[in-house]
C-alpha positions as CSV (number, residue, x, y, z in Angstrom):
1,M,0.0,0.0,0.0
2,A,2.8,2.5,0.9
3,L,4.7,1.6,-2.2
4,S,1.6,2.1,-4.4
5,N,1.0,5.5,-2.8
6,L,4.6,6.6,-3.5
7,Q,4.4,5.4,-7.1
8,S,1.1,7.1,-7.6
9,I,2.7,10.3,-6.4
10,S,5.6,9.7,-8.8
11,A,3.1,9.3,-11.7
12,A,1.4,12.5,-10.9
13,Q,4.7,14.3,-10.6
14,R,5.8,13.1,-14.0
15,F,2.5,14.2,-15.6
16,Y,2.6,17.7,-14.1
17,L,6.2,18.2,-14.9
18,S,5.7,17.0,-18.5
19,A,2.6,19.2,-18.9
20,L,4.3,22.3,-17.5
21,L,7.4,21.8,-19.7
22,V,5.3,21.3,-22.9
23,Y,3.2,24.4,-22.1
24,L,6.1,26.6,-21.5
25,C,7.8,25.3,-24.7
26,L,4.7,26.0,-26.6
27,V,4.2,29.5,-25.3
28,W,7.8,30.6,-25.9
29,G,7.9,28.7,-29.3
30,W,4.8,30.6,-30.3
31,F,6.3,33.8,-29.0
32,F,9.6,33.4,-31.0
33,A,7.7,32.2,-34.1
34,G,6.1,35.6,-34.1
35,G,9.6,37.2,-34.4
36,G,9.7,38.1,-30.7
37,Q,6.8,40.5,-31.1
38,A,4.1,39.8,-28.5
39,G,1.5,41.5,-30.5
40,Q,2.2,39.4,-33.7
41,P,-1.0,37.7,-35.0
42,V,0.2,34.1,-34.6
43,T,-2.3,31.2,-34.1
44,V,-1.3,28.2,-31.9
45,Q,-3.2,25.0,-31.6
46,L,-3.5,24.0,-27.9
47,L,-5.4,20.8,-27.0
48,G,-7.3,21.2,-30.2
49,I,-8.2,24.7,-29.7
50,S,-7.0,27.6,-31.8
51,L,-5.7,30.5,-29.8
52,Q,-4.7,34.0,-31.0
53,T,-2.1,36.1,-29.3
54,A,-4.3,37.7,-26.7
55,G,-5.9,34.4,-25.9
56,V,-2.6,32.7,-25.0
57,W,-1.6,35.5,-22.7
58,K,-5.1,35.4,-21.0
59,I,-4.9,31.7,-20.0
60,T,-1.2,31.5,-19.3
61,P,-1.4,32.7,-15.7
62,L,-4.0,30.1,-14.9
63,V,-2.3,27.3,-16.7
64,T,1.3,28.0,-15.4
65,T,0.0,28.5,-11.8
66,F,-2.2,25.4,-11.8
67,L,0.6,23.2,-13.1
68,S,3.4,24.7,-10.9
69,L,1.4,24.3,-7.7
70,A,0.3,20.8,-8.6
71,L,4.0,19.9,-9.4
72,I,5.1,21.5,-6.0
73,G,2.5,19.6,-4.3
74,S,3.4,16.3,-5.8
75,I,7.1,16.9,-4.9
76,T,6.2,17.8,-1.3
77,A,3.8,14.8,-1.0
78,A,6.7,12.4,-1.9
79,G,8.4,13.1,1.4
80,P,5.7,11.8,3.8
81,A,5.0,8.9,1.4
82,W,8.7,7.9,1.5
83,A,8.7,8.1,5.2
84,E,5.6,5.9,5.4
85,L,7.3,3.4,3.1
86,R,10.5,3.3,5.3
87,N,8.3,2.7,8.4
88,A,6.6,-0.2,6.5
89,F,10.1,-1.7,5.7
90,G,11.0,-1.4,9.4
91,D,7.7,-3.1,10.5
92,L,8.6,-6.0,8.3
93,G,12.1,-6.2,9.6
94,L,13.6,-5.1,6.3
95,Q,16.3,-2.6,5.4
96,A,14.8,0.3,3.4
97,P,16.7,1.1,0.1
98,Q,19.2,4.0,0.6
99,C,17.8,6.4,-1.9
100,D,16.3,9.1,0.4
101,P,14.7,11.4,-0.6
102,V,14.9,10.9,-4.4
103,F,13.6,7.2,-4.1
104,Y,14.9,6.7,-7.6
105,N,15.2,2.9,-7.3
106,L,11.6,2.6,-6.4
107,D,10.3,5.2,-8.9
108,T,8.6,3.4,-11.8
109,H,7.4,6.7,-13.4
110,K,10.6,8.5,-14.1
111,N,10.6,12.0,-15.8
112,I,13.0,13.9,-17.9
113,F,14.6,15.6,-14.8
114,D,15.4,12.2,-13.3
115,Y,17.8,11.6,-16.2
116,F,19.1,15.2,-16.2
117,S,20.2,14.6,-12.7
118,F,22.6,11.8,-13.9
119,L,24.3,14.0,-16.4
120,R,28.1,14.3,-15.6
121,L,30.8,16.4,-17.3
122,R,33.7,14.5,-15.8
123,P,34.6,11.4,-17.8
124,E,35.8,9.6,-14.6
125,G,34.0,8.9,-11.4
126,S,31.0,6.9,-10.4
127,S,27.3,8.0,-10.4
128,A,26.2,5.1,-8.3
129,D,25.6,7.2,-5.3
130,A,23.8,9.9,-7.2
131,G,20.5,9.0,-5.6
132,D,21.8,8.5,-2.1
133,I,21.4,12.0,-0.8
134,D,21.1,10.8,2.8
135,S,24.8,9.5,2.8
136,L,27.5,11.7,4.3
137,E,29.7,11.2,1.2
138,Q,26.9,12.5,-1.1
139,R,26.3,15.6,1.1
140,K,30.0,16.4,0.6
141,K,29.3,16.5,-3.1
142,R,26.5,18.9,-2.6
143,F,27.9,21.4,-5.2
144,N,25.7,19.9,-8.0
145,L,23.5,21.8,-10.4
146,R,20.8,19.1,-10.1
147,H,19.5,20.9,-7.1
148,F,18.4,23.7,-9.4
149,L,16.5,21.7,-12.0
150,Y,13.1,22.2,-10.5
151,P,13.7,25.7,-9.2
152,A,14.9,26.8,-12.6
153,L,11.7,25.4,-14.1
154,F,9.6,27.3,-11.5
155,L,11.5,30.6,-12.2
156,V,10.8,30.2,-15.9
157,S,7.2,29.5,-15.2
158,I,7.0,32.6,-12.9
159,Y,8.7,34.8,-15.5
160,T,6.2,33.4,-18.2
161,T,3.3,34.3,-15.9
162,Y,4.8,37.7,-15.4
163,R,5.2,38.3,-19.0
164,A,1.5,37.3,-19.5
165,V,0.4,39.6,-16.7
166,R,2.3,42.6,-18.1
167,E,1.2,42.0,-21.8
168,P,-1.1,44.8,-22.9
169,S,-2.7,42.8,-25.7
170,A,-4.2,40.5,-23.0
171,F,-6.6,43.2,-22.1
172,A,-8.2,43.2,-25.6
173,G,-11.9,42.5,-25.3
174,I,-11.9,42.5,-21.5
175,I,-14.8,44.5,-19.9
176,H,-14.1,43.9,-16.3
177,H,-10.5,45.2,-16.1
178,R,-10.4,45.1,-12.3
179,L,-11.5,41.5,-12.0
180,F,-9.0,40.5,-14.7
181,W,-6.3,42.5,-13.0
182,L,-7.0,40.6,-9.7
183,Y,-7.1,37.3,-11.6
184,R,-3.6,37.9,-13.2
185,W,-1.8,39.4,-10.3
186,G,-3.4,37.1,-7.7
187,L,-2.3,34.0,-9.7
188,L,1.2,35.4,-10.1
189,G,1.5,36.1,-6.3
190,M,0.2,32.7,-5.4
191,Q,2.7,31.1,-7.8
192,I,5.6,33.1,-6.3
193,A,4.5,32.4,-2.7
194,Y,4.5,28.6,-3.2
195,C,7.6,28.5,-5.3
196,V,9.7,30.1,-2.4
197,R,10.0,26.8,-0.5
198,P,11.5,24.5,-3.2
199,I,13.9,27.3,-4.4
200,Y,14.9,28.0,-0.8
201,R,15.6,24.3,-0.1
202,A,17.6,24.0,-3.3
203,F,19.9,26.8,-2.3
204,C,20.3,25.3,1.2
205,R,21.2,21.9,-0.1
206,F,23.7,23.4,-2.5
207,A,25.3,25.6,0.2
208,G,25.1,22.8,2.8
209,V,23.3,25.0,5.4
210,R,20.3,24.0,7.5
211,T,20.4,20.5,5.9
212,K,18.6,19.1,8.9
213,F,15.5,20.9,7.6
214,V,15.7,20.7,3.9
215,Y,16.2,17.0,3.1
216,D,12.9,15.6,4.6
């Protein structure tokens, strides 16, 4: 039961990560296809729906915020799920796999960031302990850019939302400007607020400070 719970969270994480990546690539691909002009009349097909320039900017705060918060929630939920699984191993008198908190060996729904974390520039050296963040040796090797994979994605998402919020063409055809202003800035603020935690934890892991509070 505990293993199924962890794997279901992993599947959700893969889905939300992939969806956010695809949407961000579509938005910026569409933007550059218009020669870098936000007001260029370019049509993009999204989930079978044709959207013009203003339409893309209108829905972007909602889509990026929803997917970012869902992804952050799935990442956060993995911690308690892994702790529950470790307790289940202990109740059975078994030794839990040393892959805390990435649980890569138990993850049957790997996403693209899982494989990015194994990229190495040095031709020599082992990557066998790449997932064993709980080990002392691995914590000594904390200066690894893999800590910033998810934070970088969140920052790109926040910037994309900000561009959508600031885009004048998004007001086209809007009657209730105050409600739309609240919609855009409210979603941006919510996204920033919930992205602080994973970004802060990544910097702490990289710097090796307050590690007691940022690995669980």
